[in-house]
C-alpha positions in Angstrom: 27.1 -26.9 -5.0 24.9 -27.1 -8.0 26.4 -28.9 -11.1 25.0 -30.1 -14.4 26.3 -32.7 -16.8 28.0 -30.9 -19.7 26.5 -33.4 -22.2 22.9 -32.8 -23.1 20.3 -35.3 -23.9 17.9 -34.6 -26.8 14.4 -35.0 -25.4 12.5 -33.4 -28.3 13.3 -32.8 -32.0 16.1 -34.2 -34.1 19.4 -32.4 -34.1 20.1 -30.1 -37.1 16.9 -31.3 -38.8 14.0 -28.9 -39.2 10.5 -29.7 -40.5 6.8 -29.5 -39.7 6.0 -33.1 -38.9 5.1 -34.0 -35.3 8.6 -35.1 -34.4 10.4 -32.0 -35.7 10.8 -28.3 -34.9 11.7 -25.2 -36.9 13.6 -22.9 -34.5 11.9 -23.6 -31.2 11.9 -20.6 -28.8 9.8 -20.3 -25.7 9.9 -23.3 -23.3 7.9 -24.2 -20.1 7.4 -27.4 -18.1 4.5 -28.6 -15.9 4.6 -30.7 -12.8 4.4 -33.9 -14.8 7.5 -32.9 -16.7 5.5 -32.3 -19.9 7.2 -29.7 -22.1 5.3 -26.9 -23.9 7.3 -25.4 -26.8 6.8 -22.4 -29.0 7.8 -23.9 -32.3 8.3 -20.5 -33.8 8.8 -21.0 -37.5 6.2 -23.7 -37.6 3.7 -21.2 -36.1 2.4 -23.6 -33.5 2.7 -24.7 -29.8 3.8 -28.2 -29.2 3.0 -30.3 -26.1 5.7 -32.9 -25.6 5.0 -35.5 -22.8 8.0 -36.9 -21.0 9.8 -39.7 -23.0 7.5 -39.1 -26.0 8.9 -39.3 -29.6 6.5 -36.8 -31.1 4.7 -33.7 -30.0 1.0 -32.7 -30.0 -0.1 -29.4 -31.6 -2.2 -27.6 -29.0 -2.3 -24.2 -30.6 -1.8 -23.0 -34.2 -1.9 -25.2 -37.3 -0.3 -28.6 -37.1 1.0 -28.3 -40.7 3.1 -25.2 -39.8 1.2 -22.5 -41.7 0.9 -19.0 -40.3 -2.0 -16.7 -40.2 -3.9 -13.9 -38.3 -7.2 -15.8 -37.6 -8.3 -17.0 -34.1 -7.1 -20.5 -35.0 -3.7 -19.3 -36.3 -0.4 -18.1 -34.9 2.5 -16.2 -36.6 6.0 -16.8 -35.2 5.0 -17.4 -31.5 8.0 -16.7 -29.3 7.1 -17.3 -25.7 4.3 -18.9 -23.7 3.0 -19.6 -20.2 0.6 -22.2 -18.9 -1.7 -22.3 -15.9 -2.7 -25.1 -13.5 -5.5 -26.3 -15.8 -3.4 -26.5 -18.9 -4.6 -23.3 -20.5 -1.9 -21.6 -22.6 -1.0 -17.9 -23.0 1.0 -17.2 -26.1 3.2 -14.3 -27.3 2.0 -14.4 -30.9 4.8 -12.1 -32.0 4.2 -11.3 -35.6 0.4 -10.9 -35.0 1.3 -8.4 -32.2 -1.0 -10.0 -29.7 -1.2 -12.2 -26.7 -3.5 -15.2 -27.3 -5.3 -17.2 -24.6 -5.9 -20.8 -25.7 -8.2 -22.8 -23.4 -7.1 -26.4 -22.9 -8.6 -28.7 -25.5 -9.9 -26.0 -27.8 -9.0 -25.3 -31.5 -8.9 -21.6 -31.4 -7.6 -18.8 -29.2 -8.9 -15.4 -28.1 -6.9 -12.1 -28.0 -6.4 -10.8 -24.4 -3.8 -8.2 -25.2 -2.8 -6.3 -28.4 -4.5 -5.7 -31.7 -3.8 -7.3 -35.1 -2.2 -4.6 -37.1 -1.8 -4.0 -40.8 1.0 -5.6 -42.7 2.2 -5.1 -46.3 4.8 -6.7 -48.5 7.3 -4.2 -49.8 8.1 -5.5 -53.3 10.6 -2.7 -53.9 13.1 -4.2 -51.5 15.5 -6.9 -52.6 14.5 -9.4 -51.3 10.9 -8.3 -50.6 10.3 -7.6 -46.9 7.2 -7.3 -44.7 6.5 -3.8 -43.3 4.4 -3.4 -40.2 2.2 -0.4 -39.8 0.2 1.0 -36.9 2.1 0.2 -33.7 2.4 1.9 -30.4 -0.2 4.2 -29.0 -0.4 6.2 -25.9 -3.3 4.0 -24.6 -1.1 1.0 -24.4 -3.6 -1.2 -26.3 -1.2 -2.2 -29.0 2.0 -4.3 -29.0 4.9 -4.4 -31.3 6.5 -7.8 -31.7 6.0 -9.1 -28.2 8.7 -11.6 -27.5 8.5 -12.3 -23.8 5.6 -13.4 -21.5 5.4 -14.2 -17.8 2.3 -15.1 -15.8 2.3 -14.8 -12.1 0.6 -18.1 -10.9 -0.6 -16.5 -7.7 -2.4 -13.5 -9.1 -2.9 -14.5 -12.8 -1.3 -11.2 -13.8 0.4 -11.2 -17.2 3.7 -9.4 -17.9 4.5 -8.8 -21.6 7.8 -7.9 -23.1 6.6 -5.4 -25.7 9.9 -5.8 -27.4 10.1 -3.2 -30.2 8.3 -0.6 -28.0 11.1 -1.3 -25.4 8.8 -1.7 -22.5 7.1 -4.3 -20.2 3.3 -4.0 -19.9 1.2 -5.5 -17.2 -2.3 -6.9 -17.7 -4.4 -7.8 -14.7 -7.4 -10.1 -15.2 -10.1 -8.3 -17.1 -7.9 -5.4 -18.2 -8.7 -4.0 -21.6 -5.7 -1.7 -21.5 -2.2 -2.5 -20.2 -0.1 -0.6 -17.8 3.6 0.1 -18.5 5.6 -1.2 -15.5 9.1 -1.0 -16.9 10.8 1.0 -19.7 8.7 2.9 -22.1 11.3 5.7 -22.4 12.7 4.6 -25.7 15.6 2.3 -26.4 18.9 2.8 -24.6 21.3 1.7 -21.9 20.2 4.3 -19.3 18.7 2.6 -16.1 15.3 4.1 -16.9 15.3 2.5 -20.4 15.0 -1.0 -21.8 16.4 -2.1 -25.2 14.5 -5.0 -26.9 13.4 -6.8 -23.8 12.9 -10.5 -24.2 12.4 -13.1 -21.5 10.9 -12.2 -18.2 10.8 -13.7 -14.7 8.5 -12.3 -11.9 10.0 -12.6 -8.5 7.1 -12.5 -6.0 9.4 -12.3 -3.0 10.8 -8.9 -4.0 7.8 -7.9 -6.2 10.1 -7.3 -9.1 10.7 -8.4 -12.7 13.9 -9.8 -14.0 14.2 -8.7 -17.6 16.5 -10.0 -20.4 17.6 -6.8 -22.0 18.8 -8.3 -25.2 20.1 -5.3 -27.2 22.1 -4.0 -24.2 23.3 -7.5 -23.3 22.3 -7.6 -19.6 19.8 -8.8 -17.1 18.1 -6.2 -15.0 15.7 -6.2 -12.0 12.8 -3.7 -12.1 10.9 -3.4 -8.8 7.2 -2.8 -9.3 6.6 1.0 -8.8 10.2 1.9 -9.4 11.3 4.2 -12.2 14.6 2.5 -12.9 16.3 -0.9 -12.9 19.2 -2.5 -10.9 21.8 -4.5 -12.8 21.8 -8.3 -12.1 24.2 -9.6 -14.8 26.1 -8.3 -17.8 27.7 -4.9 -18.4 26.2 -1.7 -16.9 26.9 0.3 -20.0 25.2 -2.2 -22.3 28.3 -3.5 -24.2 28.5 -7.1 -25.2 31.2 -9.6 -24.4 32.1 -13.3 -23.8 33.8 -13.3 -20.4 32.3 -14.7 -17.3 30.9 -11.3 -16.4 29.5 -10.4 -19.8 26.6 -11.5 -22.1 25.8 -11.2 -25.8 22.1 -10.9 -26.8 20.8 -12.3 -23.5 17.3 -13.6 -24.5 15.8 -15.3 -21.5 16.1 -15.4 -17.8 15.1 -18.0 -15.2 15.4 -18.0 -11.4 15.4 -21.1 -9.1 13.9 -21.4 -5.6 17.2 -20.3 -4.1 17.3 -17.1 -6.1 20.1 -18.2 -8.5 19.8 -16.7 -12.0 20.1 -18.6 -15.3 20.6 -16.8 -18.6 20.1 -17.9 -22.2 23.2 -16.1 -23.5 22.1 -16.5 -27.1 24.9 -15.1 -29.2 27.5 -16.7 -27.0 25.8 -20.1 -27.5 25.7 -20.9 -23.8 23.6 -21.0 -20.6 25.1 -18.9 -17.8 24.5 -19.5 -14.1 24.8 -16.7 -11.5 24.7 -17.6 -7.8 22.4 -15.3 -6.0 24.0 -11.9 -5.5 26.9 -12.7 -7.8 27.8 -10.9 -11.0 30.3 -13.5 -12.3 28.7 -16.4 -14.2 29.6 -20.0 -14.8 28.8 -21.7 -18.1 26.6 -24.8 -17.4 25.6 -25.7 -20.9 27.2 -25.0 -24.3 30.7 -23.7 -25.1 31.4 -20.0 -25.2 31.4 -18.7 -28.7 31.2 -22.1 -30.4 28.3 -23.7 -32.2 27.9 -27.3 -33.0 25.6 -30.3 -33.1 27.1 -32.6 -30.6 25.8 -33.1 -27.1 28.0 -30.5 -25.5 27.2 -27.7 -28.0 24.4 -25.3 -28.5 23.4 -23.0 -31.4 21.7 -19.8 -30.5 19.8 -21.0 -27.4 16.7 -18.8 -26.9 15.0 -20.2 -23.8 15.4 -22.5 -20.9 13.4 -23.9 -18.0 14.0 -26.1 -14.9 12.1 -29.1 -13.5 11.5 -29.6 -9.8 14.9 -31.5 -9.6 16.6 -28.5 -11.2 17.4 -30.4 -14.4 17.9 -27.9 -17.1 16.0 -27.9 -20.4 17.2 -25.7 -23.3 15.6 -24.6 -26.5 18.6 -25.1 -28.8 17.0 -23.0 -31.4 19.2 -23.3 -34.5 19.8 -27.0 -33.8 16.0 -27.5 -33.8 16.0 -29.5 -30.6 15.3 -29.4 -26.9 18.3 -30.5 -24.8 18.1 -31.7 -21.2 21.2 -31.3 -18.9 21.0 -33.4 -15.8 21.8 -32.0 -12.5 24.0 -34.1 -10.3 
């Protein structure tokens, strides 16, 4: 039986305090861990990627600007939401508001675009308050992205899977590809099993050659086998309705799978992490309290991502508490 301590330990950031110094975050999102238990964090509203060694008190900016400024240049990021790392420490970044995937070689000060194209943005002053309008998305050649929120790299093949969120599809990029291939969705938003609706986090299951997809606007986790034209429900409601019971989700934003095939879900708007035994549709809350936010060690506030170390300790990007929480397995 797998169990986790219900009280989390803050291993990065300071609870309920945001900022752009090296010891703080501003709405951390994507989260991965390497074999040395070093964390890599998409510090979304600071527009940077932070590397946080185990037991460190501060992080190291390895991509984007350390002072938290956004931009479209090769040395900038704009609201990065997810990331992946390879065995040599290179970083792949879902640079969401720049509508691109950036490859940042280990130790360098700038990235290169490997998917997507910077598109035109204008500030609409007629709105109150003013809002940014994005122009020029989509395209039948699959060379553009629209707010890509999720990213998964298959470590065996190097293939990238990108959640092209506002285009409601997942795109695959093989090494050297100039144009992506739609492998899931692409049929407009909806709850039909041929559609996706604002896909977020992804997990590639090499054993079944399938993707698990956090279908955030239809509040479920689905499995899409490569080459199939529809998905299979894993967790949440088939009809796409939200809820807070043990069989329901609310804005599921990330999904993780352990070596035994058990599924973990960042159930963002329910402020909890749900655990589903392999093959089961009824979940158990292993972190957070359903429907309740807070800043103490047992609460989460809009968790957006999670990852596991090799001991199955759970790390959670507690986004609106501006911290990373560790929940020890026992």
